[in-house]
PDB file of N, CA, C and O in Angstrom, chain B, residues numbered from 101:
ATOM      1  N   MET B 101      81.097 152.857 160.314  1.00  0.00           N
ATOM      2  CA  MET B 101      81.881 153.603 158.940  1.00  0.00           C
ATOM      3  C   MET B 101      83.447 154.638 159.693  1.00  0.00           C
ATOM      4  O   MET B 101      83.629 155.371 160.665  1.00  0.00           O
ATOM      5  N   LEU B 102      83.993 154.287 158.930  1.00  0.00           N
ATOM      6  CA  LEU B 102      85.419 154.946 159.257  1.00  0.00           C
ATOM      7  C   LEU B 102      85.371 156.267 158.731  1.00  0.00           C
ATOM      8  O   LEU B 102      84.860 156.480 157.632  1.00  0.00           O
ATOM      9  N   LYS B 103      86.061 157.531 159.708  1.00  0.00           N
ATOM     10  CA  LYS B 103      86.057 158.885 158.870  1.00  0.00           C
ATOM     11  C   LYS B 103      87.589 158.889 159.538  1.00  0.00           C
ATOM     12  O   LYS B 103      88.023 158.420 160.590  1.00  0.00           O
ATOM     13  N   ILE B 104      88.224 159.652 158.417  1.00  0.00           N
ATOM     14  CA  ILE B 104      89.667 160.401 158.881  1.00  0.00           C
ATOM     15  C   ILE B 104      89.677 161.556 158.475  1.00  0.00           C
ATOM     16  O   ILE B 104      89.210 161.971 157.414  1.00  0.00           O
ATOM     17  N   TYR B 105      90.467 162.422 159.694  1.00  0.00           N
ATOM     18  CA  TYR B 105      90.826 163.782 159.048  1.00  0.00           C
ATOM     19  C   TYR B 105      92.260 164.517 159.764  1.00  0.00           C
ATOM     20  O   TYR B 105      92.732 163.985 160.769  1.00  0.00           O
ATOM     21  N   PRO B 106      92.561 165.094 159.495  1.00  0.00           N
ATOM     22  CA  PRO B 106      94.061 165.936 159.782  1.00  0.00           C
ATOM     23  C   PRO B 106      93.828 166.942 161.130  1.00  0.00           C
ATOM     24  O   PRO B 106      93.334 168.069 161.135  1.00  0.00           O
ATOM     25  N   ALA B 107      94.238 166.320 162.024  1.00  0.00           N
ATOM     26  CA  ALA B 107      94.279 167.081 163.402  1.00  0.00           C
ATOM     27  C   ALA B 107      95.790 167.795 163.962  1.00  0.00           C
ATOM     28  O   ALA B 107      96.829 167.159 164.141  1.00  0.00           O
ATOM     29  N   VAL B 108      95.600 169.302 164.184  1.00  0.00           N
ATOM     30  CA  VAL B 108      96.670 169.810 164.238  1.00  0.00           C
ATOM     31  C   VAL B 108      97.107 169.939 166.377  1.00  0.00           C
ATOM     32  O   VAL B 108      96.607 170.772 167.132  1.00  0.00           O
ATOM     33  N   TYR B 109      97.792 169.195 166.647  1.00  0.00           N
ATOM     34  CA  TYR B 109      98.173 169.016 168.009  1.00  0.00           C
ATOM     35  C   TYR B 109      99.079 170.479 168.319  1.00  0.00           C
ATOM     36  O   TYR B 109     100.040 170.740 167.595  1.00  0.00           O
ATOM     37  N   LYS B 110      98.736 171.276 169.302  1.00  0.00           N
ATOM     38  CA  LYS B 110      99.914 172.319 169.790  1.00  0.00           C
ATOM     39  C   LYS B 110     100.178 171.947 171.217  1.00  0.00           C
ATOM     40  O   LYS B 110      99.282 171.877 172.059  1.00  0.00           O
ATOM     41  N   GLN B 111     101.617 171.678 171.488  1.00  0.00           N
ATOM     42  CA  GLN B 111     101.832 171.917 173.210  1.00  0.00           C
ATOM     43  C   GLN B 111     102.293 173.350 173.523  1.00  0.00           C
ATOM     44  O   GLN B 111     103.337 173.970 173.321  1.00  0.00           O
ATOM     45  N   GLU B 112     101.228 173.606 174.038  1.00  0.00           N
ATOM     46  CA  GLU B 112     101.436 174.717 174.769  1.00  0.00           C
ATOM     47  C   GLU B 112     102.071 174.531 176.458  1.00  0.00           C
ATOM     48  O   GLU B 112     102.596 173.497 176.869  1.00  0.00           O
ATOM     49  N   ALA B 113     101.897 175.630 177.168  1.00  0.00           N
ATOM     50  CA  ALA B 113     102.493 175.320 178.442  1.00  0.00           C
ATOM     51  C   ALA B 113     102.400 174.571 179.444  1.00  0.00           C
ATOM     52  O   ALA B 113     103.373 174.327 180.157  1.00  0.00           O
ATOM     53  N   ASP B 114     100.943 173.980 179.699  1.00  0.00           N
ATOM     54  CA  ASP B 114     100.828 172.702 180.610  1.00  0.00           C
ATOM     55  C   ASP B 114      99.848 171.947 179.595  1.00  0.00           C
ATOM     56  O   ASP B 114      99.501 170.788 179.823  1.00  0.00           O
ATOM     57  N   ARG B 115      99.500 172.511 178.687  1.00  0.00           N
ATOM     58  CA  ARG B 115      98.352 171.350 177.843  1.00  0.00           C
ATOM     59  C   ARG B 115      98.742 171.393 176.171  1.00  0.00           C
ATOM     60  O   ARG B 115      99.503 172.108 175.519  1.00  0.00           O
ATOM     61  N   VAL B 116      97.713 170.111 175.768  1.00  0.00           N
ATOM     62  CA  VAL B 116      97.972 170.186 174.384  1.00  0.00           C
ATOM     63  C   VAL B 116      96.775 170.729 174.047  1.00  0.00           C
ATOM     64  O   VAL B 116      95.743 170.483 174.671  1.00  0.00           O
ATOM     65  N   VAL B 117      96.858 171.749 172.716  1.00  0.00           N
ATOM     66  CA  VAL B 117      95.522 172.366 172.108  1.00  0.00           C
ATOM     67  C   VAL B 117      95.261 171.473 170.528  1.00  0.00           C
ATOM     68  O   VAL B 117      96.068 171.523 169.600  1.00  0.00           O
ATOM     69  N   CYS B 118      94.126 170.784 170.506  1.00  0.00           N
ATOM     70  CA  CYS B 118      94.037 170.153 169.162  1.00  0.00           C
ATOM     71  C   CYS B 118      92.453 171.134 168.009  1.00  0.00           C
ATOM     72  O   CYS B 118      91.292 171.403 168.318  1.00  0.00           O
ATOM     73  N   HIS B 119      93.157 171.339 166.876  1.00  0.00           N
ATOM     74  CA  HIS B 119      91.744 171.622 165.971  1.00  0.00           C
ATOM     75  C   HIS B 119      92.203 170.728 164.654  1.00  0.00           C
ATOM     76  O   HIS B 119      93.207 170.110 164.302  1.00  0.00           O
ATOM     77  N   PHE B 120      90.828 171.032 164.108  1.00  0.00           N
ATOM     78  CA  PHE B 120      91.049 170.424 162.696  1.00  0.00           C
ATOM     79  C   PHE B 120      90.813 171.349 161.749  1.00  0.00           C
ATOM     80  O   PHE B 120      89.700 171.873 161.755  1.00  0.00           O
ATOM     81  N   PRO B 121      91.701 171.715 160.831  1.00  0.00           N
ATOM     82  CA  PRO B 121      92.252 172.513 159.936  1.00  0.00           C
ATOM     83  C   PRO B 121      90.849 172.547 158.692  1.00  0.00           C
ATOM     84  O   PRO B 121      90.597 173.657 158.223  1.00  0.00           O
ATOM     85  N   ASP B 122      90.170 171.588 158.307  1.00  0.00           N
ATOM     86  CA  ASP B 122      89.202 171.045 157.403  1.00  0.00           C
ATOM     87  C   ASP B 122      87.933 171.478 157.931  1.00  0.00           C
ATOM     88  O   ASP B 122      87.104 171.547 157.024  1.00  0.00           O
ATOM     89  N   LEU B 123      87.443 171.814 159.129  1.00  0.00           N
ATOM     90  CA  LEU B 123      86.201 171.752 160.035  1.00  0.00           C
ATOM     91  C   LEU B 123      86.312 172.760 160.595  1.00  0.00           C
ATOM     92  O   LEU B 123      86.022 172.729 161.791  1.00  0.00           O
ATOM     93  N   PRO B 124      86.700 173.873 160.098  1.00  0.00           N
ATOM     94  CA  PRO B 124      86.742 175.503 161.512  1.00  0.00           C
ATOM     95  C   PRO B 124      85.743 175.524 162.120  1.00  0.00           C
ATOM     96  O   PRO B 124      85.697 176.139 163.186  1.00  0.00           O
ATOM     97  N   GLU B 125      84.617 174.837 161.605  1.00  0.00           N
ATOM     98  CA  GLU B 125      83.304 175.079 162.851  1.00  0.00           C
ATOM     99  C   GLU B 125      83.561 174.291 164.400  1.00  0.00           C
ATOM    100  O   GLU B 125      82.781 174.445 165.340  1.00  0.00           O
ATOM    101  N   ILE B 126      84.591 173.574 164.455  1.00  0.00           N
ATOM    102  CA  ILE B 126      85.090 173.055 166.036  1.00  0.00           C
ATOM    103  C   ILE B 126      86.086 173.726 166.205  1.00  0.00           C
ATOM    104  O   ILE B 126      86.989 174.105 165.458  1.00  0.00           O
ATOM    105  N   GLU B 127      85.740 173.918 167.806  1.00  0.00           N
ATOM    106  CA  GLU B 127      86.151 175.196 168.126  1.00  0.00           C
ATOM    107  C   GLU B 127      87.527 174.142 168.752  1.00  0.00           C
ATOM    108  O   GLU B 127      87.434 172.983 169.155  1.00  0.00           O
ATOM    109  N   PRO B 128      88.772 175.010 168.658  1.00  0.00           N
ATOM    110  CA  PRO B 128      89.768 174.243 169.348  1.00  0.00           C
ATOM    111  C   PRO B 128      89.959 173.711 170.608  1.00  0.00           C
ATOM    112  O   PRO B 128      90.213 174.529 171.492  1.00  0.00           O
ATOM    113  N   PHE B 129      89.889 172.313 170.970  1.00  0.00           N
ATOM    114  CA  PHE B 129      89.707 172.103 172.192  1.00  0.00           C
ATOM    115  C   PHE B 129      91.288 171.559 172.797  1.00  0.00           C
ATOM    116  O   PHE B 129      92.250 171.482 172.034  1.00  0.00           O
ATOM    117  N   SER B 130      91.396 171.152 174.488  1.00  0.00           N
ATOM    118  CA  SER B 130      92.596 171.033 175.128  1.00  0.00           C
ATOM    119  C   SER B 130      92.366 169.984 176.008  1.00  0.00           C
ATOM    120  O   SER B 130      91.255 169.648 176.420  1.00  0.00           O
ATOM    121  N   GLY B 131      93.842 169.269 176.400  1.00  0.00           N
ATOM    122  CA  GLY B 131      93.618 168.129 176.984  1.00  0.00           C
ATOM    123  C   GLY B 131      95.134 168.454 178.203  1.00  0.00           C
ATOM    124  O   GLY B 131      95.833 169.356 177.742  1.00  0.00           O
ATOM    125  N   LYS B 132      95.535 168.047 179.197  1.00  0.00           N
ATOM    126  CA  LYS B 132      96.973 167.967 179.630  1.00  0.00           C
ATOM    127  C   LYS B 132      97.552 167.078 179.234  1.00  0.00           C
ATOM    128  O   LYS B 132      98.688 166.987 179.701  1.00  0.00           O
ATOM    129  N   ASP B 133      97.107 165.920 178.151  1.00  0.00           N
ATOM    130  CA  ASP B 133      98.350 165.735 177.610  1.00  0.00           C
ATOM    131  C   ASP B 133      98.157 164.961 176.057  1.00  0.00           C
ATOM    132  O   ASP B 133      96.964 165.127 175.802  1.00  0.00           O
ATOM    133  N   LYS B 134      98.723 164.278 175.036  1.00  0.00           N
ATOM    134  CA  LYS B 134      98.237 164.218 173.907  1.00  0.00           C
ATOM    135  C   LYS B 134      97.502 163.211 173.598  1.00  0.00           C
ATOM    136  O   LYS B 134      96.816 163.145 172.578  1.00  0.00           O
ATOM    137  N   GLU B 135      97.629 162.026 174.790  1.00  0.00           N
ATOM    138  CA  GLU B 135      96.994 160.859 174.316  1.00  0.00           C
ATOM    139  C   GLU B 135      95.561 161.285 175.031  1.00  0.00           C
ATOM    140  O   GLU B 135      94.721 160.450 174.697  1.00  0.00           O
ATOM    141  N   THR B 136      95.119 162.066 175.701  1.00  0.00           N
ATOM    142  CA  THR B 136      93.999 162.524 176.259  1.00  0.00           C
ATOM    143  C   THR B 136      93.140 163.637 174.911  1.00  0.00           C
ATOM    144  O   THR B 136      92.029 163.513 174.397  1.00  0.00           O
ATOM    145  N   VAL B 137      93.988 164.452 174.736  1.00  0.00           N
ATOM    146  CA  VAL B 137      93.298 165.092 173.745  1.00  0.00           C
ATOM    147  C   VAL B 137      93.201 164.236 172.176  1.00  0.00           C
ATOM    148  O   VAL B 137      92.563 164.843 171.315  1.00  0.00           O
ATOM    149  N   ALA B 138      93.748 162.984 171.804  1.00  0.00           N
ATOM    150  CA  ALA B 138      93.320 162.367 170.646  1.00  0.00           C
ATOM    151  C   ALA B 138      92.415 161.847 171.230  1.00  0.00           C
ATOM    152  O   ALA B 138      91.397 162.384 170.793  1.00  0.00           O
ATOM    153  N   GLU B 139      92.108 160.991 172.091  1.00  0.00           N
ATOM    154  CA  GLU B 139      90.622 160.476 172.093  1.00  0.00           C
ATOM    155  C   GLU B 139      89.216 161.263 172.299  1.00  0.00           C
ATOM    156  O   GLU B 139      88.033 160.956 172.151  1.00  0.00           O
ATOM    157  N   GLU B 140      90.064 162.675 172.799  1.00  0.00           N
ATOM    158  CA  GLU B 140      88.400 163.303 172.540  1.00  0.00           C
ATOM    159  C   GLU B 140      88.332 163.578 171.369  1.00  0.00           C
ATOM    160  O   GLU B 140      87.203 163.578 170.879  1.00  0.00           O
ATOM    161  N   ALA B 141      89.613 163.944 170.406  1.00  0.00           N
ATOM    162  CA  ALA B 141      89.377 164.187 169.214  1.00  0.00           C
ATOM    163  C   ALA B 141      88.570 163.247 168.190  1.00  0.00           C
ATOM    164  O   ALA B 141      87.746 163.486 167.306  1.00  0.00           O
ATOM    165  N   LYS B 142      89.158 162.087 168.686  1.00  0.00           N
ATOM    166  CA  LYS B 142      87.923 160.884 168.045  1.00  0.00           C
ATOM    167  C   LYS B 142      86.361 161.340 168.116  1.00  0.00           C
ATOM    168  O   LYS B 142      85.600 161.453 167.155  1.00  0.00           O
ATOM    169  N   GLU B 143      86.071 161.573 169.493  1.00  0.00           N
ATOM    170  CA  GLU B 143      84.905 161.886 169.520  1.00  0.00           C
ATOM    171  C   GLU B 143      84.087 162.990 169.220  1.00  0.00           C
ATOM    172  O   GLU B 143      82.863 162.944 169.100  1.00  0.00           O
ATOM    173  N   VAL B 144      84.888 164.104 169.087  1.00  0.00           N
ATOM    174  CA  VAL B 144      84.431 165.113 168.636  1.00  0.00           C
ATOM    175  C   VAL B 144      84.299 165.453 166.883  1.00  0.00           C
ATOM    176  O   VAL B 144      83.672 166.268 166.206  1.00  0.00           O
ATOM    177  N   LEU B 145      85.030 164.606 166.675  1.00  0.00           N
ATOM    178  CA  LEU B 145      85.031 164.543 165.268  1.00  0.00           C
ATOM    179  C   LEU B 145      83.547 163.269 164.688  1.00  0.00           C
ATOM    180  O   LEU B 145      82.973 163.501 163.624  1.00  0.00           O
ATOM    181  N   GLY B 146      83.191 162.188 165.445  1.00  0.00           N
ATOM    182  CA  GLY B 146      82.424 161.769 165.374  1.00  0.00           C
ATOM    183  C   GLY B 146      81.162 162.046 165.440  1.00  0.00           C
ATOM    184  O   GLY B 146      80.329 161.533 164.693  1.00  0.00           O
ATOM    185  N   ARG B 147      80.854 163.025 166.493  1.00  0.00           N
ATOM    186  CA  ARG B 147      79.620 163.798 166.852  1.00  0.00           C
ATOM    187  C   ARG B 147      79.324 164.864 165.882  1.00  0.00           C
ATOM    188  O   ARG B 147      78.175 165.030 165.473  1.00  0.00           O
ATOM    189  N   TYR B 148      80.329 165.606 165.490  1.00  0.00           N
ATOM    190  CA  TYR B 148      80.305 166.605 164.672  1.00  0.00           C
ATOM    191  C   TYR B 148      79.952 166.018 163.246  1.00  0.00           C
ATOM    192  O   TYR B 148      79.243 166.659 162.470  1.00  0.00           O
ATOM    193  N   TYR B 149      80.502 164.704 162.910  1.00  0.00           N
ATOM    194  CA  TYR B 149      79.980 164.150 161.516  1.00  0.00           C
ATOM    195  C   TYR B 149      78.887 163.768 161.663  1.00  0.00           C
ATOM    196  O   TYR B 149      78.126 164.098 160.754  1.00  0.00           O
ATOM    197  N   VAL B 150      78.474 163.202 162.437  1.00  0.00           N
ATOM    198  CA  VAL B 150      76.437 162.614 162.662  1.00  0.00           C
ATOM    199  C   VAL B 150      76.034 164.015 162.485  1.00  0.00           C
ATOM    200  O   VAL B 150      75.598 164.399 161.400  1.00  0.00           O
ATOM    201  N   HIS B 151      76.177 164.934 163.667  1.00  0.00           N
ATOM    202  CA  HIS B 151      75.532 166.352 163.450  1.00  0.00           C
ATOM    203  C   HIS B 151      75.348 166.746 162.142  1.00  0.00           C
ATOM    204  O   HIS B 151      74.202 166.768 161.694  1.00  0.00           O
ATOM    205  N   LYS B 152      76.487 167.130 161.307  1.00  0.00           N
ATOM    206  CA  LYS B 152      76.273 167.494 160.141  1.00  0.00           C
ATOM    207  C   LYS B 152      75.555 166.383 159.109  1.00  0.00           C
ATOM    208  O   LYS B 152      75.124 166.859 158.059  1.00  0.00           O
ATOM    209  N   SER B 153      75.429 165.283 159.271  1.00  0.00           N
ATOM    210  CA  SER B 153      74.788 164.410 158.187  1.00  0.00           C
ATOM    211  C   SER B 153      72.916 164.211 158.605  1.00  0.00           C
ATOM    212  O   SER B 153      71.983 163.803 157.914  1.00  0.00           O
ATOM    213  N   GLN B 154      72.981 164.735 160.091  1.00  0.00           N
ATOM    214  CA  GLN B 154      71.547 164.670 160.568  1.00  0.00           C
ATOM    215  C   GLN B 154      70.934 166.299 159.681  1.00  0.00           C
ATOM    216  O   GLN B 154      69.905 166.539 159.049  1.00  0.00           O
ATOM    217  N   ILE B 155      71.795 166.900 159.934  1.00  0.00           N
ATOM    218  CA  ILE B 155      71.212 168.471 159.234  1.00  0.00           C
ATOM    219  C   ILE B 155      71.205 168.351 157.656  1.00  0.00           C
ATOM    220  O   ILE B 155      70.518 169.200 157.088  1.00  0.00           O
ATOM    221  N   LYS B 156      71.857 167.436 156.862  1.00  0.00           N
ATOM    222  CA  LYS B 156      71.855 167.173 155.593  1.00  0.00           C
ATOM    223  C   LYS B 156      73.084 168.501 155.212  1.00  0.00           C
ATOM    224  O   LYS B 156      73.045 169.006 154.090  1.00  0.00           O
ATOM    225  N   GLU B 157      73.933 168.889 156.046  1.00  0.00           N
ATOM    226  CA  GLU B 157      74.860 169.811 155.171  1.00  0.00           C
ATOM    227  C   GLU B 157      76.327 169.114 154.785  1.00  0.00           C
ATOM    228  O   GLU B 157      76.914 168.186 155.342  1.00  0.00           O
ATOM    229  N   THR B 158      76.628 169.762 153.839  1.00  0.00           N
ATOM    230  CA  THR B 158      77.904 169.296 153.216  1.00  0.00           C
ATOM    231  C   THR B 158      79.059 169.188 153.977  1.00  0.00           C
ATOM    232  O   THR B 158      79.301 170.240 154.569  1.00  0.00           O
ATOM    233  N   ILE B 159      80.107 168.025 154.240  1.00  0.00           N
ATOM    234  CA  ILE B 159      81.152 167.811 155.147  1.00  0.00           C
ATOM    235  C   ILE B 159      82.369 168.110 154.122  1.00  0.00           C
ATOM    236  O   ILE B 159      82.466 167.568 153.021  1.00  0.00           O
ATOM    237  N   PRO B 160      83.295 169.064 154.652  1.00  0.00           N
ATOM    238  CA  PRO B 160      84.390 168.967 153.244  1.00  0.00           C
ATOM    239  C   PRO B 160      85.285 167.940 153.330  1.00  0.00           C
ATOM    240  O   PRO B 160      85.387 167.382 154.423  1.00  0.00           O
ATOM    241  N   ASP B 161      85.996 167.546 152.362  1.00  0.00           N
ATOM    242  CA  ASP B 161      86.707 166.054 152.436  1.00  0.00           C
ATOM    243  C   ASP B 161      87.968 166.820 153.144  1.00  0.00           C
ATOM    244  O   ASP B 161      88.300 168.004 153.082  1.00  0.00           O
ATOM    245  N   PRO B 162      88.648 165.525 153.959  1.00  0.00           N
ATOM    246  CA  PRO B 162      89.890 165.972 154.467  1.00  0.00           C
ATOM    247  C   PRO B 162      91.208 166.218 153.678  1.00  0.00           C
ATOM    248  O   PRO B 162      91.550 165.495 152.742  1.00  0.00           O
ATOM    249  N   SER B 163      91.845 167.169 154.069  1.00  0.00           N
ATOM    250  CA  SER B 163      92.888 167.249 153.443  1.00  0.00           C
ATOM    251  C   SER B 163      93.824 166.334 153.661  1.00  0.00           C
ATOM    252  O   SER B 163      93.655 165.461 154.513  1.00  0.00           O
ATOM    253  N   ASN B 164      95.257 166.439 152.704  1.00  0.00           N
ATOM    254  CA  ASN B 164      96.104 165.252 153.073  1.00  0.00           C
ATOM    255  C   ASN B 164      97.414 165.913 153.857  1.00  0.00           C
ATOM    256  O   ASN B 164      98.085 166.910 153.593  1.00  0.00           O
ATOM    257  N   ALA B 165      97.481 165.122 154.730  1.00  0.00           N
ATOM    258  CA  ALA B 165      98.229 165.608 156.225  1.00  0.00           C
ATOM    259  C   ALA B 165      99.606 165.680 155.441  1.00  0.00           C
ATOM    260  O   ALA B 165     100.256 166.717 155.570  1.00  0.00           O
ATOM    261  N   ARG B 166     100.041 164.799 154.745  1.00  0.00           N
ATOM    262  CA  ARG B 166     101.223 164.911 154.324  1.00  0.00           C
ATOM    263  C   ARG B 166     101.677 166.257 153.653  1.00  0.00           C
ATOM    264  O   ARG B 166     102.841 166.640 153.780  1.00  0.00           O
ATOM    265  N   LEU B 167     100.619 167.068 152.841  1.00  0.00           N
ATOM    266  CA  LEU B 167     101.336 168.029 152.223  1.00  0.00           C
ATOM    267  C   LEU B 167     100.978 169.407 153.115  1.00  0.00           C
ATOM    268  O   LEU B 167     101.059 170.488 152.531  1.00  0.00           O
ATOM    269  N   MET B 168     100.655 169.377 154.270  1.00  0.00           N
ATOM    270  CA  MET B 168     100.088 170.254 155.169  1.00  0.00           C
ATOM    271  C   MET B 168     101.292 170.757 155.933  1.00  0.00           C
ATOM    272  O   MET B 168     102.046 169.784 155.900  1.00  0.00           O
ATOM    273  N   LYS B 169     101.963 171.806 156.665  1.00  0.00           N
ATOM    274  CA  LYS B 169     102.984 172.219 157.579  1.00  0.00           C
ATOM    275  C   LYS B 169     102.466 172.577 158.480  1.00  0.00           C
ATOM    276  O   LYS B 169     101.593 173.428 158.648  1.00  0.00           O
ATOM    277  N   ALA B 170     103.268 171.582 159.475  1.00  0.00           N
ATOM    278  CA  ALA B 170     103.296 172.295 160.574  1.00  0.00           C
ATOM    279  C   ALA B 170     103.711 173.887 161.431  1.00  0.00           C
ATOM    280  O   ALA B 170     104.560 174.609 160.909  1.00  0.00           O
ATOM    281  N   GLY B 171     103.356 174.112 162.122  1.00  0.00           N
ATOM    282  CA  GLY B 171     104.110 175.399 162.753  1.00  0.00           C
ATOM    283  C   GLY B 171     104.920 174.783 163.952  1.00  0.00           C
ATOM    284  O   GLY B 171     105.088 173.607 164.276  1.00  0.00           O
ATOM    285  N   GLU B 172     105.468 176.224 164.630  1.00  0.00           N
ATOM    286  CA  GLU B 172     106.063 175.614 165.824  1.00  0.00           C
ATOM    287  C   GLU B 172     105.568 175.159 166.877  1.00  0.00           C
ATOM    288  O   GLU B 172     104.489 175.501 167.360  1.00  0.00           O
ATOM    289  N   ASP B 173     106.397 174.275 167.350  1.00  0.00           N
ATOM    290  CA  ASP B 173     105.556 172.955 168.580  1.00  0.00           C
ATOM    291  C   ASP B 173     104.245 172.510 167.856  1.00  0.00           C
ATOM    292  O   ASP B 173     103.231 172.627 168.543  1.00  0.00           O
ATOM    293  N   GLU B 174     104.079 172.008 166.560  1.00  0.00           N
ATOM    294  CA  GLU B 174     102.692 171.744 166.111  1.00  0.00           C
ATOM    295  C   GLU B 174     103.351 170.501 165.623  1.00  0.00           C
ATOM    296  O   GLU B 174     104.517 170.455 165.231  1.00  0.00           O
ATOM    297  N   THR B 175     102.269 169.189 165.690  1.00  0.00           N
ATOM    298  CA  THR B 175     102.612 168.072 165.097  1.00  0.00           C
ATOM    299  C   THR B 175     100.852 167.777 163.858  1.00  0.00           C
ATOM    300  O   THR B 175      99.781 168.385 163.862  1.00  0.00           O
ATOM    301  N   ILE B 176     101.266 166.792 163.134  1.00  0.00           N
ATOM    302  CA  ILE B 176      99.878 166.855 162.458  1.00  0.00           C
ATOM    303  C   ILE B 176      99.916 165.558 162.437  1.00  0.00           C
ATOM    304  O   ILE B 176     101.001 164.992 162.299  1.00  0.00           O
ATOM    305  N   GLU B 177      98.701 164.822 162.572  1.00  0.00           N
ATOM    306  CA  GLU B 177      98.124 163.502 162.496  1.00  0.00           C
ATOM    307  C   GLU B 177      96.549 163.359 162.062  1.00  0.00           C
ATOM    308  O   GLU B 177      95.699 164.246 161.975  1.00  0.00           O
ATOM    309  N   TYR B 178      96.450 162.080 161.840  1.00  0.00           N
ATOM    310  CA  TYR B 178      95.514 161.861 161.358  1.00  0.00           C
ATOM    311  C   TYR B 178      94.478 161.265 162.386  1.00  0.00           C
ATOM    312  O   TYR B 178      94.871 160.236 162.935  1.00  0.00           O
ATOM    313  N   VAL B 179      93.125 161.756 162.779  1.00  0.00           N
ATOM    314  CA  VAL B 179      92.365 161.061 163.610  1.00  0.00           C
ATOM    315  C   VAL B 179      90.957 160.460 162.589  1.00  0.00           C
ATOM    316  O   VAL B 179      90.143 160.880 161.767  1.00  0.00           O
ATOM    317  N   TYR B 180      91.397 159.053 163.387  1.00  0.00           N
ATOM    318  CA  TYR B 180      90.464 157.838 162.557  1.00  0.00           C
ATOM    319  C   TYR B 180      89.277 157.566 163.875  1.00  0.00           C
ATOM    320  O   TYR B 180      89.478 157.176 165.024  1.00  0.00           O
ATOM    321  N   THR B 181      88.187 157.887 163.286  1.00  0.00           N
ATOM    322  CA  THR B 181      87.204 157.635 164.435  1.00  0.00           C
ATOM    323  C   THR B 181      86.165 156.592 163.483  1.00  0.00           C
ATOM    324  O   THR B 181      86.310 156.628 162.261  1.00  0.00           O
ATOM    325  N   ASP B 182      85.235 155.769 164.020  1.00  0.00           N
ATOM    326  CA  ASP B 182      84.187 155.388 163.440  1.00  0.00           C
ATOM    327  C   ASP B 182      82.684 155.935 163.929  1.00  0.00           C
ATOM    328  O   ASP B 182      82.222 155.620 165.026  1.00  0.00           O
ATOM    329  N   ILE B 183      81.978 156.793 162.979  1.00  0.00           N
ATOM    330  CA  ILE B 183      81.061 157.328 163.158  1.00  0.00           C
ATOM    331  C   ILE B 183      79.620 156.540 163.620  1.00  0.00           C
ATOM    332  O   ILE B 183      78.563 156.821 164.184  1.00  0.00           O
ATOM    333  N   ASP B 184      80.217 155.496 163.071  1.00  0.00           N
ATOM    334  CA  ASP B 184      78.580 154.070 163.678  1.00  0.00           C
ATOM    335  C   ASP B 184      78.307 154.409 165.035  1.00  0.00           C
ATOM    336  O   ASP B 184      77.164 154.540 165.474  1.00  0.00           O
ATOM    337  N   LYS B 185      79.275 154.541 165.654  1.00  0.00           N
ATOM    338  CA  LYS B 185      79.089 154.709 167.575  1.00  0.00           C
ATOM    339  C   LYS B 185      78.130 155.637 167.854  1.00  0.00           C
ATOM    340  O   LYS B 185      77.277 155.580 168.740  1.00  0.00           O
ATOM    341  N   TYR B 186      78.325 156.521 167.024  1.00  0.00           N
ATOM    342  CA  TYR B 186      77.903 158.036 167.519  1.00  0.00           C
ATOM    343  C   TYR B 186      76.207 158.145 166.614  1.00  0.00           C
ATOM    344  O   TYR B 186      75.504 159.151 166.515  1.00  0.00           O
ATOM    345  N   TRP B 187      76.015 157.181 166.230  1.00  0.00           N
ATOM    346  CA  TRP B 187      74.530 157.224 165.492  1.00  0.00           C
ATOM    347  C   TRP B 187      73.591 156.429 166.790  1.00  0.00           C
ATOM    348  O   TRP B 187      72.471 156.052 166.442  1.00  0.00           O
ATOM    349  N   THR B 188      73.881 156.239 167.831  1.00  0.00           N
ATOM    350  CA  THR B 188      73.083 155.520 168.897  1.00  0.00           C
ATOM    351  C   THR B 188      72.058 156.203 169.310  1.00  0.00           C
ATOM    352  O   THR B 188      72.327 157.233 169.928  1.00  0.00           O
ATOM    353  N   GLY B 189      70.221 155.761 169.050  1.00  0.00           N
ATOM    354  CA  GLY B 189      69.415 156.746 168.643  1.00  0.00           C
ATOM    355  C   GLY B 189      69.127 157.906 167.910  1.00  0.00           C
ATOM    356  O   GLY B 189      68.395 158.820 168.290  1.00  0.00           O
ATOM    357  N   VAL B 190      69.847 157.820 166.640  1.00  0.00           N
ATOM    358  CA  VAL B 190      70.027 158.961 165.866  1.00  0.00           C
ATOM    359  C   VAL B 190      68.890 158.286 164.699  1.00  0.00           C
ATOM    360  O   VAL B 190      69.283 157.217 164.230  1.00  0.00           O
ATOM    361  N   LYS B 191      67.836 158.668 164.294  1.00  0.00           N
ATOM    362  CA  LYS B 191      66.644 158.271 163.623  1.00  0.00           C
ATOM    363  C   LYS B 191      67.093 158.336 161.816  1.00  0.00           C
ATOM    364  O   LYS B 191      66.806 157.612 160.863  1.00  0.00           O
ATOM    365  N   ALA B 192      67.718 159.277 161.930  1.00  0.00           N
ATOM    366  CA  ALA B 192      68.323 160.281 160.117  1.00  0.00           C
ATOM    367  C   ALA B 192      69.570 158.978 159.572  1.00  0.00           C
ATOM    368  O   ALA B 192      69.908 158.795 158.402  1.00  0.00           O
ATOM    369  N   LYS B 193      69.967 158.376 160.522  1.00  0.00           N
ATOM    370  CA  LYS B 193      71.594 157.267 159.929  1.00  0.00           C
ATOM    371  C   LYS B 193      71.006 157.148 158.571  1.00  0.00           C
ATOM    372  O   LYS B 193      71.262 157.974 157.694  1.00  0.00           O
ATOM    373  N   ASP B 194      70.115 155.995 158.359  1.00  0.00           N
ATOM    374  CA  ASP B 194      69.805 155.101 156.627  1.00  0.00           C
ATOM    375  C   ASP B 194      68.852 156.146 155.806  1.00  0.00           C
ATOM    376  O   ASP B 194      67.953 155.707 155.090  1.00  0.00           O
ATOM    377  N   THR B 195      69.108 157.658 155.952  1.00  0.00           N
ATOM    378  CA  THR B 195      68.414 158.458 155.072  1.00  0.00           C
ATOM    379  C   THR B 195      69.790 159.148 154.319  1.00  0.00           C
ATOM    380  O   THR B 195      69.864 159.623 153.185  1.00  0.00           O
ATOM    381  N   TRP B 196      70.738 159.042 155.254  1.00  0.00           N
ATOM    382  CA  TRP B 196      71.881 160.318 154.584  1.00  0.00           C
ATOM    383  C   TRP B 196      73.190 159.388 153.950  1.00  0.00           C
ATOM    384  O   TRP B 196      73.759 159.443 152.859  1.00  0.00           O
ATOM    385  N   ILE B 197      73.366 158.621 155.003  1.00  0.00           N
ATOM    386  CA  ILE B 197      74.832 158.391 154.699  1.00  0.00           C
ATOM    387  C   ILE B 197      74.730 157.022 154.114  1.00  0.00           C
ATOM    388  O   ILE B 197      75.742 156.442 153.720  1.00  0.00           O
TER     389      ILE B 197
END
């Protein structure tokens, strides 16, 4: 199952920081370049979604990235992740989503 959320990437001195505005429980994370951070964002989103589904908590709907305003040195892009790959070994998948 494909999940899509907007992420904000900000270039700082020697790294790129990413956060999900719609998912404030996910702490910002960073890496040396955008490609590395974008790959991590897919995993972070997938694991977050599976965790929230397991504990049966509501997951907010994603915002429309086209309506969001980027700050200075920021870009907003959608993160696409297939959450099925994060359900490995999880027993609750069929009971919740």
